N, C-alpha and C positions, 0 to 999 in steps of 0.2 A: 126609191135604190133601197136594192136586201139590205138587211142584219140578221152578222148572223153569229151569234155569242157565245162566245170562247165554254165551255164546259173542261175545258183540258190548256196545257200549256201552248193545244196550236193543234191547227185544223191542216190534214191535204187537202187538194187541189180540187181535185176532185173528188175529195168528198164534199168539198163549197159545197161545189157545181150541185151534183148534184144536189144537198138541203137542202139549195137555192131555189129550184127548180128551172133553170139553166139549158140543167140537163136530165133525161125521164130515167137513166140509167150509165153506170160503169161506164158501159162501151162506151156508150154516147158523148161523155166528157174524154175518156183518153179520144175520142174523132178529131173531135172540138178542138185542145186542146192537139194534138198533131198536123191538122189542118196549119194553125198562125195562128184562131180566132181568139182567141181569153191567151187577154196581158194581163200582168199585174202589179201597184202602182205607176202605168204605162214604161213599162217593160211587154213584149210581147214573150209567154214563156212556153218555157217546151215540156218542165218535165209537169208530169202526173203528180207527183206524192215534193212536190217545191211545198213543203212545210208555211204556212202563215200562222199571223202570231193578228194579235190589238195590234188596229194601223192600220193596216195587210186594205187598199181595194182593188177590186175585183175586179176589171171592162169587159165584157161579154155583147163581142153589139151591141145592140145598142142603156144596156142591160146592166148597169152596173149593182158591187155585191161589195159591203163595209164586212170588215171581220174585227167584231167589239170584244 
């Protein structure tokens, strides 16, 4: 499980995917989200700009990313 520590109140979903290495670029993150491959707290998320806060969990394939 990858852990992302917040420096501010939130991080956007696309940025979190890039920071964790799940996506190599913003375009790749956007495509993954549009294709329905990304879940936030168990629900498919379609908004690249979704604000994530501490405690949120992103699931992308077999990879899990926790926001702290």
